[in-house]
N, C-alpha and C positions, 0 to 999 in steps of 0.2 A: 758129433761134431758139434760147435757153438754157429747159431744161427741168427740173424737179425731180422725181424719183420718192420716194415714202413708203413705207418699209417695210423689212424687213429679210431675209425669207424667200426660198425658192426662186422662189415665184412673181414675187416682186420682181426677182429676178436674172434670171430670164427675161424679163420684160418690158422690162428696163433693156438687156439683151442686144439686143432686137430693136428699142428706139429707138435704139440707138446706132448701126444700121444706115441710120438714115433721113439723106437728103441735108438734110432740114430740120433736123437736131438742130444746134446748135452747141457750147455747153458743156452737159453733162449731168451734176446732182447726184443723190445719192440720200442719203437719210436714215432712219436712220443708214446701213444697207447693211448688209454683212458681208464676211467675207475673200474672197469670190470675186468680188466687184464693184468692186476696185479698178483693176483692168486697162481697165475699159471706163467707168468714171465716178470723180467726185470725190466720195467719202463724207463726210459732214458729220455733226457729232454734232447733230442739233436733235428736241426733243420732240414729237412730232405732238399731243400734249394741249396744247400751250402754241400755241393761234393765234397771239397775238402775234408769238411768236418765229418761225414760219413767214413771217407774212407781211412782219415784217423783212427775215428773210433774202431772200423772193422781190423785197422792193424794192432791196433794195441788191445783187443779183447780176442784177438786170434779167430775173428769171424770168418768161417769159411765158405757160407750161403747166405744171400741175402733174397729175401721174398719182398718185391715192392707191389703194396696193396693198390693204390692210387693210380689215376691216370696221368695228375700232373706231372709225377716225378720222371716218368716214362718219357713224355713228351718232351721234358724238358734233358733228357739225355743221361740221367742218372745211371742207367742200368750201361750204357756205354764207357762212363768213366770206371765204375767198377769192373768190368770186362779188362778195360786197358791195366788195371791194378792185379791182375790175375784172381780176382774175386769172384767166383761163380755168383751168378745171379738168375733168379726167374722174374724174366721181364722183358718186352721187345727193347729194340734197339730205337733212339728218338726218329730214325728215318723209316723204321716199320710202325711207329706208332703213331704216324701222321693218318694211319687209317681212322683214329678215334681224334686225332689233333685237326684235322680238317676233313669238314662233312663232303666239300668239293672233290680233293683229292680222292675220297671212296666214291663216288659219284661216277667220275672220270674212269677209273679203276673199272667200274664194273660195265661202263659202256665198251670199253677196251676189249674185256673179255668175256663178254655177254654174258654177265652174269646178271639174273631178274630182277628189277629195282623200279621203283618209279621215275615215269619222264620228270626231267628236272630241265632248271638254269641255272648259273651260277651268276653273281654279280656283284659289282664293286660300285654302284651307285644306285640311287632310289628309282629315280625314271625308267631305267630298263627294267628292273624287279617289277616296277606295278604295271609297266607295258605288258609283260609277261603275263601276270597276275589277269589283267584285263584280258586277254585272249585265251587264257585257260579257263578262268570264271572260278567259281566258290563250291563246295569246300575246296580247301587248298593249303600244303602244309609252308610255312617260313621258318626257315633255320639259320641260325646264326653259325657261321661256318666252324668256329673254333670251339676250346673247349668252355661249357656254361655251367658245369657243376650240374647236368642233366635238365636246366631250367630254360636251355636256348631255343626250344621247340613250340612254335605254335600252330595250331591247328585252327586255322580262320574257316568260320562257317560262310561269312559276307565277305565281298571283295573289299569293303572299306575296313573291315578287320584285318585284313591281309596287308592293306596300305598303313594302317596303324603300325602295324606289328613291322613291317619294313622300316617306318620311319624311327620307332624306340629302338632298334638294332641299329641302324646306321647312325642314331642319335645318342649312341653311346651306352644302351641298357646293358650289354654285357661285356664291355669296355674294348680289348683289342681283338676278344674273341667275335667281334661283331664288324671287323674292317672290311669282310667281304658275307655274303648269305648266299644260301641256297633255297629257291622254291621248287616245290616239287607237287606232282600230282597227288591227290588224297587216294590212299589206298584202302580201300574196304574190304573187312575180315575180322580174323580174331589172332592178336597179337601174340607171339611166343617167343622164349628165349632159349637158345641153342648155344651150349658150349663145347668147344675142342681144346684139345692141349695139342701143341705142335712145337716141334724143333726145326721149324723150317721147311722139312721135306714131308716128314712122317707125321699123320695126325691120330689122335684117341678121341674118340667121341666121349664128353666128359658130363653127358646130362643136360637134360631140360627142364624150364620152368616156365612159370607164367607171372608177370609181376604186376601191380596194380598202382599206375602212375600219377592217378588224376587223385586231389586230396580228398574228394567227396565221395559217399557211398552213391553206387550206380554209376561209377568213373565220372563224375562230373566235378566242377572246379577247376582251378589251377593245377599244372603241373606239378611234380613234387620229383625228389630223388628216387622215390618209391615208398610205398603205405604198406606193403605187405607182398608176400609172395608165396608159391607152393610150387613143389616138384615131386614127381614129374609131370608135365601138361600133357593131359589127356588128348589135346589134339594133335601132337606131335606122335601121331602113331609111327610102326615100324616104315611103311610106304615114305610118308613125309620126312622121318629122318634121313632115309636113303636120298631121297631127292635132294634134300635140303644139302648132305654132303657131297653128292655127285655134281648138283648144278650151282652151288654157291661155294660150299667151304674148299673144295678141290681146286678148282679155277681160281681161286682169292690166293690160296697160299701158292699154288705155281705161278700166278700172275706176279705176287710180291717177289719171289726168288729171280724171275726172269726181268725184274724192276732193277734187282739188285739191292734190294729191302729183303731179304731172308725174314720171316716173322718166325720169332721165338717165345712162346710163352702161351698165354690162355687166349683164345680169339672168340670172343662173344658175340654171334650173330643176332640181333633184333629182327625178328621176321614178322612178315605179315602174310598169314595163312588166307590166300585168296581165293576165289574161284578157278585160276589158274595153279594155284598150287603156291610153293614157298616163294615169297620175294623179301628182299633185303630191305629193310628199314634204315639199318646203320649199323655199323662196327663200334665194338667197345674194345679196347687192348687189354683188360683186366676184368676179374671177377665182376659179376653184377652186385650191388647192393640196394635189396634186401636177397638176391637169388641164391648168393654163396651161402648164406646161414643156411638155406635148406640142403643145399648142395653138402656141405660138409656134416650134415647130421645125417645123411644118407650113405654117405660114402664108407663102406667099411675097409678099404685098403690104405696101408699107410700112405699118407701122402707125401712124404719128404722123399723118395724113390722115383716118385711121378713127376713133380715140380723139377727135381734135378736131372731128369732125364730129358727136358725140354732143352736144359743148356748144354747136357753133354751128347747131344745130336744121336740119343739112344733109345728114341720113344718107341720104334717099332719093336722092341724088347720087352715091353709094359703091358699089362691088362689093370684093368680097373674094376673092382668089385662091389655091388652097390646094392642096399636093402631094396627089398620088394615094397617097402612101406611108402606112404607117403610123407613129405616133411611141409609144415606150412607156418608161416610166421607174420605176427602182426607185428607193425612198426606203432609205437607210441613217440606221439612228436609233441614238443611244445605248443599249448595254446596260441593260435597267430600264425603258426608256421603254415607256408612259406612265404609269409609275410614275416612282420617283427614279432618278437617274443620276449619274454623275461628270460632272464639268466641267474643260476644260482639257486634255484629253486629247488627244496628237498624233496625227494623219491625215499619212502618208505616200504617196508613189508616185502624186499626182493628175495629175502632168503625163502620167506612162507612160499611166495608165489612160484619160487624153481624148484621145490622140494622134491616134486614128483619125478621119477626115474626119467621120462621121455619128455621132460620139458627142459629146455635151455633157455636163458634170457643172456643176450647177448648186447652187450653195452655198445653204444655209437657216441652221444655228445653228453659223456658225464665226466665227472673226476671225484676225487674223494675227499673228504674234509675231517680227518680223523675218521670216527665210527659213521659219518654221516655220506650219503652219495647225493651229489648236486646234478641238476641238469645243466648241461652247458651248451648246447646246439639246438639245431631246429629237429632232427630226428635222434631220438635220445634212446630207445631200449627196443630190441627185436624179441618179442616173446615166440620162439619158435616150439614148435609140437611134433612129435613123430608119432603115426598112427595108421593101421591098415586101411585106411580110407581117407579121403580130403574129409570127408562130414566130421569124422570124430577125431581128425588132427584140427581141424578149425572148433570144434567144440571145446577139445581141451586146450588150446591156446589161450581162447578167451576165457576159460574159467581160471587159468593163473594169471592172465591180467588184469581181470577183477579184484583180484588179491592185492594187487599194487595198490597202494595209497599214495597219489601222485595227483591231487586236485590242479595242477597247472599243467596236466597233458590230456591229450583226446587220441584218438585213434578212430580208423575206419571199421565198421562192424561186419563187413561185407566180405572178407577176404576170402577169397576161394569160391564164388558165388557161382561162376561159370561151372566150375568143377562138379560142386554140389548138385548146382541142378542135373546135369549130364548123368551122375549116380541115384539121382532120385527119380527120373523119368524112366 
């Protein structure tokens, strides 16, 4: 069949790479794609916000299945439009994508269906939010309610920092995403990511991972879209997975169906593993980036039937087979990220760096200029390795990364540090 992938990041590169391996895939397109995808798919300039343009392209190219990578087109209703045109799609409806589109909605859902999460308040003005902070004290977490590209969460160590974050959000730092905000208690523990595929009724567990959100080593500095990840996450043992499914995932899927918002797609639970067990930090309605790159490297099954089963409501007939190995990826970002950075700087030696069988370099913010590869975004490359342990995967990933010639880029050197400590103790 002919398949279209929507997106341009490392997540979409890894999904496209995996979809290209399927015997079911005939012509494969990605819109808009990036400099690393051209060898495996046809990159096309389409605007995901222009639903008419997407539909026309699908009809012209006889696209039978669309895989939507990022959250914004899902929240914007692209999935609904495609379904209305009888085009199968992987990704939830707009009414279900509100799980990521509104943090306040998700917190209210948790309260209604007894899903463990941090205590919280929802606010539309600064005075009430600051009063809540004064009552609860610090550390405390302040979140823009809407989509903020992974940057709308501020962990405030002091009350004055929380108040400043409230002023910044209501002052327009995140645009319309900050018209409302959520303030919630700070949860202590270890973060983990848990993924399930769901067709609105059935679920299929789809791996665990651990992300590194902060820009600096030792998990310091500003929050980013993610500086690296590894899968599986050791903290997510069998007991923790079972509890997460029974206490968080199943009530969410049932609750969304009861609310008239059945969720079809991938449900990505950001968790904090506390002394009480797993608690939900937030939901994302798409694969994580850079977690997806690790999952795709470990997935042994053909991904296309799995994604289609979510659309066809046949997920109860599916199983997924995984490699026992660990996958770890390191993000190379442009100097200055997550602040301002230079664009169109040249990256060299990518072929040499990715020459080893257990290494894949997934592109994010890149474009091709003839034979040259140029950096165009903040997060630019994902150097991803598979090996029998986190320690070995980390060593292989950094050995590959160090072959890349890009003076305008940087990375964290401690990706996987928690798991490495576990392995070596």
